[in-house]
ChimeraX commands (.cxc) that place a marker at each C-alpha (Angstrom):
marker #1 position 0.05,0.01,-0.17 radius 0.5
marker #1 position 1.26,3.43,-0.77 radius 0.5
marker #1 position 2.48,5.65,1.87 radius 0.5
marker #1 position -0.13,8.31,1.20 radius 0.5
marker #1 position -3.12,5.82,1.02 radius 0.5
marker #1 position -2.12,5.36,4.65 radius 0.5
marker #1 position -2.35,9.15,5.84 radius 0.5
marker #1 position -3.14,9.33,9.53 radius 0.5
marker #1 position -2.49,5.60,10.41 radius 0.5
marker #1 position -0.02,5.11,13.19 radius 0.5
marker #1 position 1.22,1.61,13.75 radius 0.5
marker #1 position 2.38,2.58,17.05 radius 0.5
marker #1 position -1.14,3.20,18.12 radius 0.5
marker #1 position -2.46,-0.07,19.57 radius 0.5
marker #1 position -6.04,0.90,18.24 radius 0.5
marker #1 position -4.68,1.37,14.67 radius 0.5
marker #1 position -2.51,-1.73,15.19 radius 0.5
marker #1 position -5.56,-4.01,15.85 radius 0.5
marker #1 position -7.90,-2.27,13.33 radius 0.5
marker #1 position -5.12,-3.28,10.50 radius 0.5
marker #1 position -5.29,-6.87,11.63 radius 0.5
marker #1 position -1.51,-6.35,13.21 radius 0.5
marker #1 position -0.38,-5.48,9.73 radius 0.5
marker #1 position -2.42,-7.95,7.86 radius 0.5
marker #1 position -4.28,-5.35,6.32 radius 0.5
marker #1 position -1.57,-3.51,4.67 radius 0.5
marker #1 position -0.60,-5.52,1.48 radius 0.5
marker #1 position -1.66,-3.50,-1.59 radius 0.5
marker #1 position -3.71,-6.62,-3.01 radius 0.5
marker #1 position -6.30,-8.45,-1.45 radius 0.5
marker #1 position -5.93,-6.92,2.08 radius 0.5
marker #1 position -9.26,-8.43,3.17 radius 0.5
marker #1 position -8.04,-11.71,2.07 radius 0.5
marker #1 position -4.91,-11.27,3.88 radius 0.5
marker #1 position -6.62,-10.25,7.31 radius 0.5
marker #1 position -8.85,-13.34,7.03 radius 0.5
marker #1 position -5.85,-15.44,6.69 radius 0.5
marker #1 position -4.32,-13.96,9.70 radius 0.5
marker #1 position -7.34,-14.59,11.47 radius 0.5
marker #1 position -7.09,-18.56,10.91 radius 0.5
marker #1 position -3.91,-18.99,13.38 radius 0.5
marker #1 position -5.91,-17.54,16.00 radius 0.5
marker #1 position -9.11,-19.42,15.30 radius 0.5
marker #1 position -6.77,-22.27,16.24 radius 0.5
marker #1 position -6.36,-21.24,19.67 radius 0.5
marker #1 position -9.95,-20.28,19.95 radius 0.5
marker #1 position -11.30,-23.50,18.81 radius 0.5
marker #1 position -9.99,-24.97,22.23 radius 0.5
marker #1 position -12.17,-22.79,24.28 radius 0.5
marker #1 position -15.78,-23.77,25.61 radius 0.5
marker #1 position -18.67,-22.45,23.48 radius 0.5
marker #1 position -19.17,-20.06,26.18 radius 0.5
marker #1 position -15.85,-18.40,26.43 radius 0.5
marker #1 position -15.74,-18.46,22.56 radius 0.5
marker #1 position -18.92,-16.52,22.24 radius 0.5
marker #1 position -18.03,-14.06,24.98 radius 0.5
marker #1 position -14.41,-13.52,22.95 radius 0.5
marker #1 position -16.62,-12.92,19.90 radius 0.5
marker #1 position -18.79,-10.35,21.82 radius 0.5
marker #1 position -15.96,-8.28,23.32 radius 0.5
marker #1 position -14.16,-8.79,19.74 radius 0.5
marker #1 position -16.96,-7.10,18.05 radius 0.5
marker #1 position -17.43,-4.44,20.76 radius 0.5
marker #1 position -13.87,-3.57,20.59 radius 0.5
marker #1 position -14.00,-3.75,16.72 radius 0.5
marker #1 position -16.82,-1.10,16.52 radius 0.5
marker #1 position -14.28,1.13,18.45 radius 0.5
marker #1 position -11.02,0.20,16.64 radius 0.5
marker #1 position -12.61,0.35,13.37 radius 0.5
marker #1 position -14.34,4.19,13.91 radius 0.5
marker #1 position -11.09,5.47,15.45 radius 0.5
marker #1 position -8.96,4.23,12.78 radius 0.5
marker #1 position -11.21,5.23,9.81 radius 0.5
marker #1 position -11.84,8.81,11.45 radius 0.5
marker #1 position -7.86,9.23,11.84 radius 0.5
marker #1 position -7.30,7.94,8.37 radius 0.5
marker #1 position -9.95,10.27,7.10 radius 0.5
marker #1 position -11.57,7.39,4.80 radius 0.5
marker #1 position -14.52,5.33,5.87 radius 0.5
marker #1 position -13.85,1.66,5.63 radius 0.5
marker #1 position -10.27,1.86,4.28 radius 0.5
marker #1 position -9.41,-1.43,2.81 radius 0.5
marker #1 position -6.31,-1.59,5.34 radius 0.5
marker #1 position -8.83,-1.94,7.95 radius 0.5
marker #1 position -9.52,-5.71,8.40 radius 0.5
marker #1 position -10.21,-6.09,12.18 radius 0.5
marker #1 position -13.57,-6.90,10.83 radius 0.5
marker #1 position -12.50,-10.03,8.69 radius 0.5
marker #1 position -10.88,-11.31,11.89 radius 0.5
marker #1 position -14.20,-11.28,13.64 radius 0.5
marker #1 position -16.38,-12.48,10.34 radius 0.5
marker #1 position -14.16,-15.17,10.23 radius 0.5
marker #1 position -14.45,-16.29,13.93 radius 0.5
marker #1 position -18.02,-16.19,13.53 radius 0.5
marker #1 position -17.96,-18.36,10.51 radius 0.5
marker #1 position -16.05,-20.80,12.73 radius 0.5
marker #1 position -18.44,-21.03,15.82 radius 0.5
marker #1 position -18.97,-24.78,16.94 radius 0.5
marker #1 position -16.49,-26.02,14.31 radius 0.5
marker #1 position -13.66,-28.33,16.18 radius 0.5
marker #1 position -10.40,-27.26,14.31 radius 0.5
marker #1 position -9.38,-29.04,11.58 radius 0.5
marker #1 position -7.56,-27.71,8.55 radius 0.5
marker #1 position -10.02,-28.86,6.20 radius 0.5
marker #1 position -12.61,-27.13,8.04 radius 0.5
marker #1 position -10.54,-24.04,8.41 radius 0.5
marker #1 position -10.09,-23.75,4.96 radius 0.5
marker #1 position -13.58,-24.39,3.82 radius 0.5
marker #1 position -14.81,-21.67,6.53 radius 0.5
marker #1 position -12.19,-19.12,5.08 radius 0.5
marker #1 position -13.52,-19.55,1.55 radius 0.5
marker #1 position -17.15,-19.57,2.64 radius 0.5
marker #1 position -16.39,-16.31,4.58 radius 0.5
marker #1 position -14.52,-14.58,2.00 radius 0.5
marker #1 position -17.35,-15.74,-0.72 radius 0.5
marker #1 position -19.91,-13.60,1.38 radius 0.5
marker #1 position -17.62,-10.99,2.17 radius 0.5
marker #1 position -16.56,-10.39,-1.43 radius 0.5
marker #1 position -19.93,-10.92,-3.12 radius 0.5
marker #1 position -22.07,-9.29,-0.51 radius 0.5
marker #1 position -25.73,-10.86,-1.26 radius 0.5
marker #1 position -28.49,-9.02,0.27 radius 0.5
marker #1 position -28.78,-7.95,3.06 radius 0.5
marker #1 position -24.88,-7.68,3.45 radius 0.5
marker #1 position -24.70,-5.39,0.40 radius 0.5
marker #1 position -27.50,-3.00,1.83 radius 0.5
marker #1 position -25.77,-2.96,5.41 radius 0.5
marker #1 position -22.27,-2.17,3.67 radius 0.5
marker #1 position -23.75,1.13,1.86 radius 0.5
marker #1 position -26.10,2.24,4.43 radius 0.5
marker #1 position -24.33,1.51,7.82 radius 0.5
marker #1 position -21.78,4.09,8.91 radius 0.5
marker #1 position -18.79,4.58,11.51 radius 0.5
marker #1 position -17.31,1.57,13.24 radius 0.5
marker #1 position -20.70,-0.26,13.29 radius 0.5
marker #1 position -20.93,0.36,9.38 radius 0.5
marker #1 position -17.31,-1.12,8.81 radius 0.5
marker #1 position -18.06,-4.29,11.34 radius 0.5
marker #1 position -21.67,-5.19,10.73 radius 0.5
marker #1 position -21.50,-6.57,7.01 radius 0.5
marker #1 position -18.69,-8.90,7.98 radius 0.5
marker #1 position -20.39,-9.97,11.07 radius 0.5
marker #1 position -23.58,-10.86,8.88 radius 0.5
marker #1 position -20.96,-12.30,6.06 radius 0.5
marker #1 position -19.80,-14.60,9.01 radius 0.5
marker #1 position -23.37,-15.61,10.32 radius 0.5
marker #1 position -24.15,-16.46,6.37 radius 0.5
marker #1 position -20.74,-18.44,6.29 radius 0.5
marker #1 position -21.27,-20.05,9.31 radius 0.5
marker #1 position -24.81,-21.30,8.50 radius 0.5
marker #1 position -23.43,-23.05,4.81 radius 0.5
marker #1 position -20.44,-24.12,7.45 radius 0.5
marker #1 position -22.51,-26.03,9.75 radius 0.5
marker #1 position -24.84,-27.57,6.90 radius 0.5
marker #1 position -21.78,-28.86,5.08 radius 0.5
marker #1 position -20.34,-30.26,8.30 radius 0.5
marker #1 position -23.70,-32.29,9.07 radius 0.5
marker #1 position -24.35,-33.68,5.52 radius 0.5
marker #1 position -20.84,-34.21,4.90 radius 0.5
marker #1 position -18.45,-34.05,8.06 radius 0.5
marker link #1:1,2 radius 0.2
marker link #1:2,3 radius 0.2
marker link #1:3,4 radius 0.2
marker link #1:4,5 radius 0.2
marker link #1:5,6 radius 0.2
marker link #1:6,7 radius 0.2
marker link #1:7,8 radius 0.2
marker link #1:8,9 radius 0.2
marker link #1:9,10 radius 0.2
marker link #1:10,11 radius 0.2
marker link #1:11,12 radius 0.2
marker link #1:12,13 radius 0.2
marker link #1:13,14 radius 0.2
marker link #1:14,15 radius 0.2
marker link #1:15,16 radius 0.2
marker link #1:16,17 radius 0.2
marker link #1:17,18 radius 0.2
marker link #1:18,19 radius 0.2
marker link #1:19,20 radius 0.2
marker link #1:20,21 radius 0.2
marker link #1:21,22 radius 0.2
marker link #1:22,23 radius 0.2
marker link #1:23,24 radius 0.2
marker link #1:24,25 radius 0.2
marker link #1:25,26 radius 0.2
marker link #1:26,27 radius 0.2
marker link #1:27,28 radius 0.2
marker link #1:28,29 radius 0.2
marker link #1:29,30 radius 0.2
marker link #1:30,31 radius 0.2
marker link #1:31,32 radius 0.2
marker link #1:32,33 radius 0.2
marker link #1:33,34 radius 0.2
marker link #1:34,35 radius 0.2
marker link #1:35,36 radius 0.2
marker link #1:36,37 radius 0.2
marker link #1:37,38 radius 0.2
marker link #1:38,39 radius 0.2
marker link #1:39,40 radius 0.2
marker link #1:40,41 radius 0.2
marker link #1:41,42 radius 0.2
marker link #1:42,43 radius 0.2
marker link #1:43,44 radius 0.2
marker link #1:44,45 radius 0.2
marker link #1:45,46 radius 0.2
marker link #1:46,47 radius 0.2
marker link #1:47,48 radius 0.2
marker link #1:48,49 radius 0.2
marker link #1:49,50 radius 0.2
marker link #1:50,51 radius 0.2
marker link #1:51,52 radius 0.2
marker link #1:52,53 radius 0.2
marker link #1:53,54 radius 0.2
marker link #1:54,55 radius 0.2
marker link #1:55,56 radius 0.2
marker link #1:56,57 radius 0.2
marker link #1:57,58 radius 0.2
marker link #1:58,59 radius 0.2
marker link #1:59,60 radius 0.2
marker link #1:60,61 radius 0.2
marker link #1:61,62 radius 0.2
marker link #1:62,63 radius 0.2
marker link #1:63,64 radius 0.2
marker link #1:64,65 radius 0.2
marker link #1:65,66 radius 0.2
marker link #1:66,67 radius 0.2
marker link #1:67,68 radius 0.2
marker link #1:68,69 radius 0.2
marker link #1:69,70 radius 0.2
marker link #1:70,71 radius 0.2
marker link #1:71,72 radius 0.2
marker link #1:72,73 radius 0.2
marker link #1:73,74 radius 0.2
marker link #1:74,75 radius 0.2
marker link #1:75,76 radius 0.2
marker link #1:76,77 radius 0.2
marker link #1:77,78 radius 0.2
marker link #1:78,79 radius 0.2
marker link #1:79,80 radius 0.2
marker link #1:80,81 radius 0.2
marker link #1:81,82 radius 0.2
marker link #1:82,83 radius 0.2
marker link #1:83,84 radius 0.2
marker link #1:84,85 radius 0.2
marker link #1:85,86 radius 0.2
marker link #1:86,87 radius 0.2
marker link #1:87,88 radius 0.2
marker link #1:88,89 radius 0.2
marker link #1:89,90 radius 0.2
marker link #1:90,91 radius 0.2
marker link #1:91,92 radius 0.2
marker link #1:92,93 radius 0.2
marker link #1:93,94 radius 0.2
marker link #1:94,95 radius 0.2
marker link #1:95,96 radius 0.2
marker link #1:96,97 radius 0.2
marker link #1:97,98 radius 0.2
marker link #1:98,99 radius 0.2
marker link #1:99,100 radius 0.2
marker link #1:100,101 radius 0.2
marker link #1:101,102 radius 0.2
marker link #1:102,103 radius 0.2
marker link #1:103,104 radius 0.2
marker link #1:104,105 radius 0.2
marker link #1:105,106 radius 0.2
marker link #1:106,107 radius 0.2
marker link #1:107,108 radius 0.2
marker link #1:108,109 radius 0.2
marker link #1:109,110 radius 0.2
marker link #1:110,111 radius 0.2
marker link #1:111,112 radius 0.2
marker link #1:112,113 radius 0.2
marker link #1:113,114 radius 0.2
marker link #1:114,115 radius 0.2
marker link #1:115,116 radius 0.2
marker link #1:116,117 radius 0.2
marker link #1:117,118 radius 0.2
marker link #1:118,119 radius 0.2
marker link #1:119,120 radius 0.2
marker link #1:120,121 radius 0.2
marker link #1:121,122 radius 0.2
marker link #1:122,123 radius 0.2
marker link #1:123,124 radius 0.2
marker link #1:124,125 radius 0.2
marker link #1:125,126 radius 0.2
marker link #1:126,127 radius 0.2
marker link #1:127,128 radius 0.2
marker link #1:128,129 radius 0.2
marker link #1:129,130 radius 0.2
marker link #1:130,131 radius 0.2
marker link #1:131,132 radius 0.2
marker link #1:132,133 radius 0.2
marker link #1:133,134 radius 0.2
marker link #1:134,135 radius 0.2
marker link #1:135,136 radius 0.2
marker link #1:136,137 radius 0.2
marker link #1:137,138 radius 0.2
marker link #1:138,139 radius 0.2
marker link #1:139,140 radius 0.2
marker link #1:140,141 radius 0.2
marker link #1:141,142 radius 0.2
marker link #1:142,143 radius 0.2
marker link #1:143,144 radius 0.2
marker link #1:144,145 radius 0.2
marker link #1:145,146 radius 0.2
marker link #1:146,147 radius 0.2
marker link #1:147,148 radius 0.2
marker link #1:148,149 radius 0.2
marker link #1:149,150 radius 0.2
marker link #1:150,151 radius 0.2
marker link #1:151,152 radius 0.2
marker link #1:152,153 radius 0.2
marker link #1:153,154 radius 0.2
marker link #1:154,155 radius 0.2
marker link #1:155,156 radius 0.2
marker link #1:156,157 radius 0.2
marker link #1:157,158 radius 0.2
marker link #1:158,159 radius 0.2
marker link #1:159,160 radius 0.2
view
């Protein structure tokens, strides 16, 4: 990513650093894909948690994400700058709720989440266009994660 594209971003600011996925959202090409990819090893550790703790982590990550994304986008002067990928982390982790870790399902979940996040079928596209601020940045990926989770659970039920 060009330096001028990152105006206002300070990687020494922990909020900015988290918003850009600890640097995973900084590549020029496909920052959302790289952000989701960075969420996979973290999911590995989350997969050992009880469902209650996993959901608690998701809720806290989402609430923090509203704030992280709002602050970073405000400071960068761009709503939903492509380098902001905390929403991809949370969306992927939602996709993987109740999925015991295996590389097979981690990859299928990755593909499904990216599918829904990129294509944005309704109502994801509507949320992406109509919602603003940190909530707006996060909500389309949260819903994409829910859609991907439903499909993934169906695949696991029928083929897992």
